[in-house]
C-alpha positions as CSV (number, residue, x, y, z in Angstrom):
1,M,20.6,-40.8,-2.5
2,I,21.0,-38.2,0.3
3,K,21.7,-35.5,-2.3
4,K,18.6,-36.4,-4.3
5,L,16.4,-36.4,-1.1
6,S,17.8,-33.0,-0.1
7,T,17.0,-31.6,-3.5
8,A,13.5,-33.1,-3.5
9,I,12.8,-31.6,0.0
10,R,14.1,-28.2,-1.2
11,D,12.0,-28.3,-4.3
12,L,8.9,-29.2,-2.2
13,T,9.6,-26.4,0.2
14,R,10.0,-23.9,-2.7
15,N,6.7,-25.1,-4.3
16,S,4.9,-24.8,-1.0
17,A,6.4,-21.3,-0.5
18,I,5.3,-20.2,-4.0
19,S,1.8,-21.6,-3.4
20,F,1.6,-19.7,-0.1
21,V,2.5,-16.4,-1.7
22,V,0.0,-17.0,-4.5
23,L,-2.7,-17.9,-1.9
24,F,-2.1,-14.6,-0.1
25,G,-2.0,-12.9,-3.5
26,F,-5.6,-14.0,-4.1
27,V,-6.6,-12.9,-0.6
28,S,-5.2,-9.5,-1.4
29,L,-6.7,-9.5,-4.8
30,F,-10.2,-9.7,-3.5
31,A,-9.4,-7.4,-0.5
32,D,-8.1,-4.7,-2.8
33,M,-11.1,-5.2,-5.1
34,T,-13.1,-4.1,-2.1
35,Y,-11.3,-1.2,-0.5
36,E,-9.5,0.1,-3.5
37,G,-12.8,0.2,-5.3
38,A,-14.0,2.4,-2.5
39,R,-10.9,4.5,-2.3
40,S,-11.2,5.3,-6.0
41,I,-14.3,7.4,-5.4
42,M,-13.8,8.6,-1.8
43,G,-12.5,12.0,-2.9
44,P,-15.6,12.8,-5.1
45,Y,-17.9,11.1,-2.5
46,L,-16.6,13.3,0.3
47,K,-16.9,16.3,-1.9
48,L,-20.5,15.4,-2.8
49,L,-21.3,15.1,0.9
50,G,-19.8,18.6,1.6
51,G,-16.1,17.9,2.5
52,S,-13.4,20.5,1.4
53,A,-10.0,19.7,-0.1
54,A,-8.4,20.2,3.3
55,A,-10.9,17.8,4.8
56,V,-10.2,15.2,2.2
57,G,-6.5,15.6,2.6
58,F,-6.9,15.4,6.4
59,V,-9.1,12.3,6.4
60,A,-7.0,10.5,3.8
61,G,-3.8,11.3,5.8
62,F,-5.4,10.5,9.2
63,G,-6.6,7.2,7.8
64,E,-3.1,6.4,6.7
65,L,-1.8,7.5,10.1
66,V,-4.1,5.1,11.9
67,G,-3.5,2.4,9.3
68,Y,0.2,2.6,9.7
69,G,0.8,4.0,13.1
70,F,-1.1,1.3,15.0
71,R,1.1,-1.3,13.4
72,I,3.7,-0.7,16.1
73,V,1.3,-2.3,18.6
74,T,0.0,-5.1,16.3
75,G,3.5,-5.9,15.1
76,Y,4.6,-6.3,18.7
77,L,1.6,-8.4,19.5
78,A,2.2,-10.7,16.5
79,D,5.8,-11.3,17.6
80,R,4.8,-11.7,21.2
81,T,1.9,-14.0,20.8
82,K,2.7,-15.7,17.5
83,R,-1.0,-15.5,16.7
84,Y,-0.3,-14.4,13.2
85,W,-3.4,-16.0,11.6
86,L,-5.8,-14.6,14.3
87,L,-4.6,-11.1,13.9
88,T,-4.6,-11.4,10.1
89,F,-8.3,-12.6,10.0
90,M,-9.5,-10.0,12.5
91,G,-7.8,-7.2,10.6
92,Y,-9.2,-8.3,7.2
93,A,-12.7,-8.6,8.7
94,I,-12.6,-5.0,10.0
95,N,-10.8,-3.7,7.0
96,L,-13.2,-5.1,4.4
97,L,-16.6,-5.0,6.2
98,A,-16.3,-1.3,6.8
99,V,-16.6,-0.7,3.0
100,P,-20.2,-1.8,2.4
101,F,-21.3,0.2,5.4
102,L,-20.4,3.3,3.5
103,A,-23.6,2.7,1.6
104,L,-25.5,3.7,4.7
105,T,-23.7,7.1,5.3
106,G,-25.5,10.4,4.8
107,N,-22.7,13.0,5.6
108,W,-19.0,13.3,5.0
109,I,-18.1,12.9,8.7
110,A,-19.8,9.5,9.0
111,A,-18.1,8.4,5.7
112,S,-14.8,9.7,7.0
113,V,-15.1,7.6,10.2
114,L,-15.7,4.5,8.2
115,L,-12.7,5.3,6.0
116,V,-10.5,5.5,9.2
117,V,-12.1,2.2,10.5
118,E,-11.2,0.5,7.3
119,R,-7.6,1.7,7.6
120,F,-7.5,0.6,11.3
121,G,-8.4,-2.9,10.2
122,K,-5.5,-2.9,7.8
123,S,-3.2,-1.9,10.6
124,I,-4.2,-5.0,12.5
125,R,-3.5,-7.6,9.8
126,T,-0.6,-6.2,7.9
127,P,2.4,-6.8,10.2
128,A,1.3,-10.4,10.9
129,R,0.6,-11.1,7.2
130,D,3.9,-9.5,6.0
131,A,5.8,-11.5,8.6
132,M,4.2,-14.8,7.4
133,L,5.1,-13.8,3.8
134,S,8.7,-13.2,4.8
135,Y,9.0,-16.9,5.7
136,A,8.7,-17.7,2.0
137,R,11.4,-15.3,0.9
138,T,14.4,-17.6,1.6
139,T,13.4,-19.9,-1.3
140,V,11.4,-17.5,-3.5
141,G,13.5,-14.3,-3.1
142,S,12.6,-11.2,-1.1
143,G,11.9,-8.9,-4.1
144,W,10.0,-11.6,-6.0
145,T,7.9,-12.6,-2.9
146,Y,6.6,-9.1,-2.3
147,G,6.6,-8.1,-5.9
148,L,4.4,-11.1,-6.9
149,H,2.1,-10.5,-3.9
150,E,1.8,-6.8,-4.8
151,A,1.2,-7.6,-8.5
152,M,-1.7,-9.9,-7.6
153,D,-2.9,-7.4,-5.0
154,Q,-3.1,-4.8,-7.7
155,V,-5.1,-7.0,-10.1
156,G,-7.9,-6.5,-7.5
157,A,-7.1,-2.8,-7.3
158,V,-7.8,-2.6,-11.0
159,L,-11.0,-4.7,-11.0
160,G,-12.5,-2.9,-8.0
161,P,-12.5,0.6,-9.5
162,V,-13.7,-0.8,-12.8
163,I,-16.7,-2.4,-11.1
164,V,-17.4,0.9,-9.3
165,A,-17.1,2.9,-12.5
166,G,-19.5,0.5,-14.2
167,V,-22.1,1.0,-11.3
168,L,-21.7,4.7,-11.4
169,F,-22.1,4.7,-15.2
170,Y,-25.2,2.5,-15.4
171,K,-26.8,3.9,-12.2
172,S,-26.2,7.6,-12.8
173,G,-23.7,8.3,-9.9
174,D,-25.3,5.9,-7.3
175,F,-22.3,5.9,-4.9
176,R,-24.2,3.9,-2.3
177,L,-25.0,1.0,-4.6
178,A,-21.3,1.0,-5.7
179,F,-20.2,0.5,-2.0
180,A,-22.8,-2.2,-1.4
181,V,-21.7,-4.3,-4.4
182,L,-18.2,-4.4,-2.8
183,L,-19.5,-6.7,-0.1
184,I,-19.1,-9.7,-2.5
185,P,-15.3,-9.6,-2.9
186,A,-15.0,-8.8,0.8
187,L,-16.6,-12.1,1.7
188,V,-14.5,-14.1,-0.8
189,S,-11.3,-12.6,0.7
190,L,-12.3,-13.6,4.2
191,A,-13.1,-17.1,3.1
192,L,-9.6,-17.4,1.5
193,V,-7.9,-16.3,4.7
194,L,-9.7,-19.1,6.6
195,A,-8.6,-21.6,3.9
196,G,-5.0,-20.4,4.3
197,R,-5.2,-21.0,8.0
198,F,-6.2,-24.5,7.4
199,L,-3.6,-25.2,4.6
200,Y,-0.7,-23.5,6.3
201,P,-1.1,-23.6,10.1
202,N,2.6,-23.0,10.7
203,P,4.0,-20.6,7.9
204,G,7.3,-20.4,9.7
205,D,8.1,-23.9,8.5
206,L,8.5,-22.5,5.0
207,E,11.7,-20.6,6.0
208,V,14.8,-22.6,5.2
209,N,18.5,-22.1,5.9
210,R,17.7,-19.6,8.6
211,L,20.6,-18.1,10.5
212,E,19.4,-16.8,13.9
213,V,20.7,-13.3,14.5
214,H,21.0,-12.1,18.0
215,T,20.8,-8.3,18.2
216,K,19.9,-5.6,20.7
217,G,18.3,-3.4,18.1
218,L,17.3,-3.1,14.5
219,G,20.5,-1.5,13.4
220,R,21.5,2.0,12.0
221,G,20.8,1.0,8.5
222,Y,17.2,0.3,9.4
223,W,16.7,3.8,10.9
224,L,18.4,5.5,8.0
225,Y,16.1,3.6,5.6
226,L,13.1,4.6,7.6
227,A,14.1,8.3,7.4
228,G,14.4,8.0,3.6
229,V,11.0,6.3,3.3
230,G,9.5,9.0,5.5
231,L,10.6,11.7,3.0
232,I,8.8,9.8,0.2
233,A,5.7,9.5,2.3
234,V,5.6,13.3,3.0
235,G,5.7,14.2,-0.6
236,F,3.4,11.5,-2.0
237,A,-0.2,12.7,-2.4
238,D,-3.0,10.3,-1.7
239,F,-5.3,9.5,-4.6
240,P,-8.5,11.1,-3.0
241,L,-6.7,14.6,-3.3
242,I,-5.8,13.8,-6.9
243,A,-9.4,12.7,-7.6
244,Y,-10.7,15.9,-5.9
245,H,-8.5,18.0,-8.2
246,F,-9.7,16.2,-11.3
247,Q,-13.3,16.7,-10.4
248,S,-12.8,20.3,-9.3
249,E,-11.1,21.2,-12.6
250,G,-13.6,19.2,-14.7
251,L,-10.8,17.2,-16.3
252,F,-12.7,13.9,-15.9
253,T,-16.3,12.8,-15.2
254,E,-17.3,11.0,-12.0
255,S,-17.5,7.7,-13.8
256,S,-14.1,8.0,-15.5
257,I,-12.1,8.9,-12.3
258,P,-12.3,5.3,-11.0
259,L,-10.9,4.2,-14.4
260,L,-7.8,6.4,-13.9
261,Y,-7.3,4.8,-10.5
262,A,-7.7,1.4,-12.1
263,A,-5.0,2.3,-14.6
264,A,-2.7,3.5,-11.8
265,M,-3.2,0.1,-10.1
266,A,-2.4,-1.8,-13.3
267,V,0.8,0.2,-13.5
268,D,1.4,-0.5,-9.8
269,A,1.2,-4.2,-10.5
270,L,3.8,-4.1,-13.3
271,S,6.0,-1.7,-11.3
272,A,6.0,-4.1,-8.3
273,L,7.1,-7.1,-10.5
274,F,9.8,-5.1,-12.2
275,F,11.3,-3.5,-9.1
276,G,10.9,-6.7,-7.1
277,W,13.0,-8.4,-9.8
278,L,15.5,-5.5,-9.8
279,Y,15.8,-5.5,-6.0
280,D,16.8,-9.2,-6.0
281,R,19.7,-8.3,-8.3
282,I,21.0,-4.9,-7.2
283,G,19.5,-4.5,-3.7
284,V,18.8,-1.0,-2.2
285,K,20.1,0.7,-5.3
286,S,16.8,-0.2,-7.0
287,L,15.1,2.4,-4.8
288,I,17.0,5.3,-6.4
289,P,15.5,5.2,-10.0
290,A,12.1,4.2,-8.5
291,A,12.0,7.4,-6.3
292,I,13.1,9.6,-9.2
293,I,10.5,8.4,-11.6
294,S,7.6,8.5,-9.1
295,S,8.5,12.0,-8.0
296,C,7.4,13.3,-11.4
297,F,3.7,12.7,-10.7
298,A,2.8,16.0,-8.9
299,P,3.6,18.5,-11.6
300,L,1.9,16.3,-14.2
301,V,-1.2,15.8,-12.2
302,F,-1.7,19.2,-10.7
303,L,-0.3,21.5,-13.4
304,G,-1.2,19.9,-16.7
305,G,-4.2,19.1,-18.8
306,M,-5.9,15.8,-19.5
307,A,-2.9,14.2,-21.2
308,A,-0.5,15.3,-18.5
309,A,-2.9,14.1,-15.9
310,W,-2.8,10.6,-17.4
311,A,1.0,10.6,-17.4
312,G,0.9,11.8,-13.8
313,V,-1.4,8.9,-12.8
314,I,1.0,6.5,-14.5
315,A,4.0,8.0,-12.5
316,W,1.9,7.8,-9.4
317,G,1.1,4.1,-10.0
318,I,4.9,3.4,-10.5
319,G,5.4,5.0,-7.1
320,M,2.8,2.9,-5.4
321,G,4.2,-0.2,-7.0
322,W,7.7,0.1,-5.6
323,Q,6.6,1.4,-2.3
324,E,4.3,-1.6,-1.7
325,S,6.9,-4.2,-2.9
326,I,10.6,-3.4,-2.4
327,M,10.0,-1.2,0.6
328,R,8.8,-4.4,2.4
329,S,11.6,-6.5,0.8
330,V,14.3,-4.3,2.4
331,I,12.7,-4.7,5.9
332,S,12.4,-8.5,5.5
333,D,16.1,-8.7,4.8
334,M,17.2,-6.3,7.5
335,A,15.1,-7.6,10.4
336,P,16.0,-10.7,12.5
337,H,13.6,-13.6,12.5
338,G,12.2,-13.1,15.9
339,R,11.5,-9.3,15.5
340,R,10.2,-9.2,11.9
341,A,6.6,-8.3,12.6
342,S,7.8,-5.6,15.1
343,A,10.2,-4.3,12.4
344,F,7.4,-4.1,9.9
345,G,5.2,-2.4,12.5
346,I,7.7,0.3,13.5
347,F,8.5,0.9,9.9
348,N,4.9,1.3,8.8
349,A,4.1,3.5,11.8
350,G,6.8,5.9,10.9
351,Y,5.7,5.8,7.3
352,G,2.1,6.5,8.3
353,I,3.0,9.5,10.5
354,M,4.9,11.1,7.7
355,W,2.1,10.2,5.2
356,F,-0.4,11.9,7.4
357,A,1.7,15.0,7.8
358,G,2.3,15.2,4.0
359,S,-1.4,14.5,3.0
360,W,-2.7,17.2,5.4
361,A,-0.1,19.7,4.2
362,L,-0.7,19.1,0.5
363,G,-4.4,19.3,1.0
364,A,-4.0,22.6,2.9
365,L,-1.6,23.9,0.2
366,Y,-4.2,23.0,-2.4
367,D,-7.0,25.0,-0.6
368,L,-4.7,27.9,0.0
369,S,-3.7,28.1,-3.6
370,V,-7.3,27.9,-4.8
371,M,-8.6,30.5,-2.4
372,R,-5.9,33.0,-3.3
373,G,-6.2,32.3,-7.0
374,L,-2.6,31.0,-7.2
375,S,-1.0,28.3,-9.2
376,L,-0.6,24.9,-7.8
377,S,3.1,25.0,-8.7
378,V,4.1,25.4,-5.0
379,L,2.3,22.2,-4.1
380,A,3.9,20.4,-7.0
381,L,7.4,21.7,-6.3
382,A,7.2,20.8,-2.6
383,S,6.1,17.3,-3.5
384,V,9.0,16.7,-5.9
385,A,11.6,18.3,-3.7
386,V,10.8,16.3,-0.6
387,Q,10.7,13.0,-2.5
388,L,14.0,13.6,-4.2
389,A,15.6,14.3,-0.8
390,A,15.3,10.6,-0.1
391,V,17.6,9.7,-3.0
392,P,20.9,10.6,-1.2
393,V,19.8,8.5,1.8
394,Y,19.2,5.5,-0.4
395,A,22.6,6.1,-2.2
396,Y,24.4,6.2,1.2
397,I,22.7,3.0,2.5
398,S,23.5,1.1,-0.7
399,G,27.0,2.5,-0.9
400,S,27.9,1.7,2.7
401,G,26.3,-1.7,2.7
402,R,24.1,-0.8,5.7
403,R,21.6,-3.6,5.4
404,E,22.2,-5.1,8.8
């Protein structure tokens, strides 16, 4: 009788954990429909308003710096106050409502400010949300928890750019209308966050068989892992720069560029599920093939024609998928319960700083190459080399068992 009761409780907890992950999956689905729809056209939009490639690279990178860097503070606040739901809702509100305001901008500086505000909102809600998701991992699995969440997240990232592409096609490049339409999924996402707060007021109850770990720090493996992730961030170009290149070279029309982004997000979803599954089976070793595959995007995107560009977008989507899923899985397994939001915050801040540096540098390399009539091969080579430098770091971590 006791065994049956224990099994029933465990099954109930697992079902609740899965439902919680799915609920947040829908929150992210509509959120991504909003801001990824906007991001799919930010490069061409900033170019239309007078921004240069360096400006696009700087703005995209600075937005990521704000979006990731401020998570040190919000992660600490989440662990300190335990107000996970409040920080999550505030962050989503700022993150999503900045997008429709882009419809009111008239110059690239104002649009850039809103892009940074949108990323700032994401910095507020992400550590608290990821910490809440981590409570479900003990019954669902770390890789599957974040892989499933990322896959659902990317369904929205596919639908958003498709909606935007449709608006631009039928309304002859009306960017402002495209941004205004994105208010609808933004409001749906916020409503779902409120529903989650009502249904799961204490997400920590989803975590079972928890062993409390008392530690003075996050451990050497954590910092080595952060160094490897930083190398990936430096070499991984943001999509606005890729879209800027596509438009500058005339490879794709304004209305078709969002469709490429949608395709990348679809690949992202499949990549997240696959690498999440792989991580639950082989651990950190799963990062090695992921990094090698995604590093191929730069030469394909910046040096080839239309067919190569499509292949590069697919490789870029694979890179986004594993970065948004198993990167978080590793942190959730490394960090102790009481410091999980802080661990996510520090990790994301380091990632954001390196992303900013890389985005700005790649944008500057692009402008320099164009001005001097040079090939973009230096940019592509730099991107590949820096990303592949992370592979030995991952191999060392997985070989030495440094996950504590």
